[in-house]
C-alpha positions in Angstrom: -4.8 -27.6 -11.4 -5.1 -24.4 -8.2 -7.8 -22.1 -9.1 -6.6 -18.9 -10.5 -5.6 -16.0 -7.7 -8.5 -13.9 -6.9 -6.7 -10.7 -6.2 -3.1 -9.8 -7.5 -1.2 -8.4 -4.1 1.4 -5.6 -5.4 4.2 -4.5 -3.2 6.5 -1.8 -3.9 10.0 -2.4 -2.7 13.2 -1.1 -2.7 15.7 -2.6 -0.5 13.6 -4.9 1.3 15.4 -8.3 0.7 15.9 -8.4 4.4 11.9 -8.1 5.1 10.3 -10.2 2.1 10.9 -13.6 3.8 8.7 -12.7 6.1 6.3 -10.7 4.3 5.5 -12.9 1.6 5.4 -16.2 4.2 2.0 -14.2 5.6 0.7 -14.0 2.1 -2.9 -15.5 1.6 -3.7 -18.4 -0.5 -6.2 -16.3 -3.4 -3.2 -13.6 -3.4 -0.8 -13.6 -5.9 2.2 -11.5 -5.3 3.6 -8.9 -7.6 6.7 -7.1 -6.1 7.8 -4.6 -7.6 11.7 -3.2 -7.8 11.6 0.2 -7.4 15.6 0.6 -7.7 17.0 -2.1 -5.2 20.7 -2.3 -4.5 20.2 -5.1 -2.2 19.2 -8.0 -4.3 15.1 -7.7 -3.3 14.2 -8.9 -7.2 16.1 -12.3 -6.7 15.0 -12.5 -3.4 11.3 -12.4 -4.3 11.7 -14.8 -7.5 13.6 -16.9 -4.8 10.0 -17.0 -2.6 7.7 -17.6 -5.5 6.5 -13.8 -6.4 6.5 -12.2 -10.3 8.6 -9.8 -10.3 8.3 -5.9 -12.3 11.1 -4.0 -12.6 10.4 0.2 -11.8 13.4 2.2 -12.7 11.5 5.6 -12.5 11.8 6.3 -8.2 8.4 7.0 -6.7 6.4 5.0 -4.4 3.6 6.0 -7.0 5.5 4.8 -9.8 6.1 1.4 -8.3 2.0 0.7 -7.2 1.4 2.0 -11.1 3.6 0.0 -12.8 2.0 -3.3 -10.3 -1.1 -2.5 -11.1 -0.2 -2.2 -15.0 1.3 -5.9 -14.6 -1.8 -7.4 -12.9 -4.3 -9.4 -14.1 -6.5 -10.7 -11.4 -10.2 -9.2 -11.0 -8.8 -7.4 -7.7 -5.6 -6.1 -6.8 -4.6 -5.0 -3.0 -1.4 -3.3 -2.2 1.2 -3.6 0.6 4.0 -2.1 2.3 7.1 -4.6 1.7 9.1 -3.6 4.9 7.3 -6.2 7.1 5.7 -3.7 9.6 2.2 -5.1 8.1 0.5 -8.8 8.0 -0.3 -10.0 4.9 -3.2 -12.3 6.3 -4.8 -9.3 7.5 -6.0 -8.7 3.4 -8.4 -12.0 3.9 -11.1 -10.0 5.6 -10.5 -7.0 3.7 -11.2 -9.1 0.4 -14.2 -10.4 1.8 -15.5 -7.5 2.3 -14.9 -5.8 -1.2 -15.9 -9.3 -3.0 -19.4 -9.3 -0.7 -20.3 -5.9 -2.5 -20.3 -4.2 1.2 -17.5 -1.8 -0.4 -15.7 -0.7 -3.3 -12.3 -0.5 -1.5 -11.3 -1.7 2.2 -8.4 -0.1 3.7 -6.1 -0.6 6.5 -5.6 1.3 9.7 -2.7 0.8 11.1 -2.9 0.1 14.8 1.1 0.0 16.6 1.5 -3.2 19.0 4.0 -1.3 20.7 5.6 2.3 21.4 7.7 3.6 19.3 6.5 1.7 16.1 5.3 4.9 14.7 7.3 8.4 14.9 5.3 11.2 16.0 6.0 13.1 13.3 4.8 10.7 10.6 1.6 10.1 13.1 0.6 13.5 13.7 0.8 14.5 9.6 -1.4 11.3 9.2 -3.7 12.3 11.5 -4.0 15.9 10.4 -4.2 14.4 6.4 -6.4 12.1 7.3 -8.9 15.2 9.3 -8.6 16.8 6.0 -9.9 13.9 3.8 -12.9 13.3 6.1 -13.8 17.0 6.0 -13.1 17.3 2.5 -14.5 14.1 0.9 -16.6 12.4 3.6 -14.3 9.3 3.4 -14.7 7.7 6.9 -10.6 7.4 7.0 -8.4 7.8 9.9 -5.4 6.5 7.8 -3.8 6.5 4.6 -4.2 3.4 3.2 -1.4 2.1 4.1 -2.8 -1.4 2.7 -5.9 -1.8 0.7 -7.9 -3.9 -1.7 -10.4 -2.7 -4.6 -11.4 -3.9 -7.8 -8.3 -3.5 -10.7 -10.3 -2.0 -13.7 -12.1 0.5 -11.6 -8.9 1.5 -10.3 -6.8 2.0 -13.6 -10.5 4.3 -14.3 -9.6 6.7 -11.5 -6.4 7.5 -13.4 -4.0 8.2 -10.5 -1.2 10.4 -12.4 1.0 11.2 -8.6 4.1 8.7 -9.0 5.2 10.0 -5.5 4.4 9.8 -2.2 1.1 12.0 -3.0 -0.3 8.5 -4.7 -2.7 7.8 -1.8 -4.3 11.2 -1.1 -4.7 11.4 -4.9 -6.0 8.2 -4.9 -8.5 8.6 -2.4 -9.6 11.4 -3.7 -10.3 10.0 -7.1 -12.3 7.5 -5.1 -14.9 9.8 -3.3 -15.5 11.9 -7.0 -16.0 8.3 -8.5 -18.6 7.5 -5.6 -16.6 4.6 -4.1 -17.6 3.5 -0.9 -14.7 2.8 1.7 -14.3 0.8 4.8 -10.9 0.8 7.8 -10.0 -2.2 9.1 -7.5 -2.0 12.0 -4.3 -3.9 11.2 -1.6 -4.4 13.7 1.2 -2.2 12.9 4.7 -3.5 13.8 8.5 -2.6 13.6 9.8 -3.0 10.2 12.3 -5.8 9.4 15.6 -5.2 10.9 18.3 -3.7 9.2 15.3 -1.8 7.4 14.4 2.1 7.4 11.2 3.7 6.3 12.0 6.1 3.2 9.3 7.9 4.9 8.5 8.3 8.5 11.9 6.7 9.3 13.4 10.6 9.8 11.3 14.2 10.0 13.0 14.7 6.5 11.3 11.6 4.6 8.3 13.4 6.5 8.5 16.3 4.7 9.3 15.5 1.7 6.1 13.6 1.8 3.8 16.2 3.0 5.7 18.6 0.1 4.0 15.7 -2.3 0.6 16.0 -0.9 0.6 19.8 -0.7 0.5 19.0 -4.7 -2.1 16.6 -5.0 -4.0 19.3 -2.5 -4.2 22.2 -4.8 
């Protein structure tokens, strides 16, 4: 019999049916996938199940709501999170999990490195740079991105009690991790174009970026 997965991979999704085959094909064997369907209208959940993933339905809209539902459904001792738009390679999770398993850090984070021009819109990149600077200055955590891909112990994550259910979730996560004395380490990850036919809910428009900035501001109060 196959060994139990070491880590559950939570993939929050809304209308990512076109991207999921690419995303899930690259997931390392040590990870069991939980796709959280956050109000999709394109059959995302059905595609995920056909590809062998476990699915969870989260009707409350919001990135934080989807992640929280996935973490609640997870049972492995470690949990990872990444987007389901095919802009990142799930194979990059392997060295991140190794860093946590070795006890070197509490949480390993991905730091996006665009592989070509135009992958990361200027407004989204500028906002990320400014907020990462604020996090470093406020907490001392050595971060340069907003944890688009991450791995940590599940029980420790649950204990942080992250409450934000929108796009402020990653910021609240890192502030809580700093207060709890977590150690973190960034790993460079390739950042590519999203799967054809899909669009980012955050960086796909200036409006989306501004909406996210509002969520961040609420957490920073």
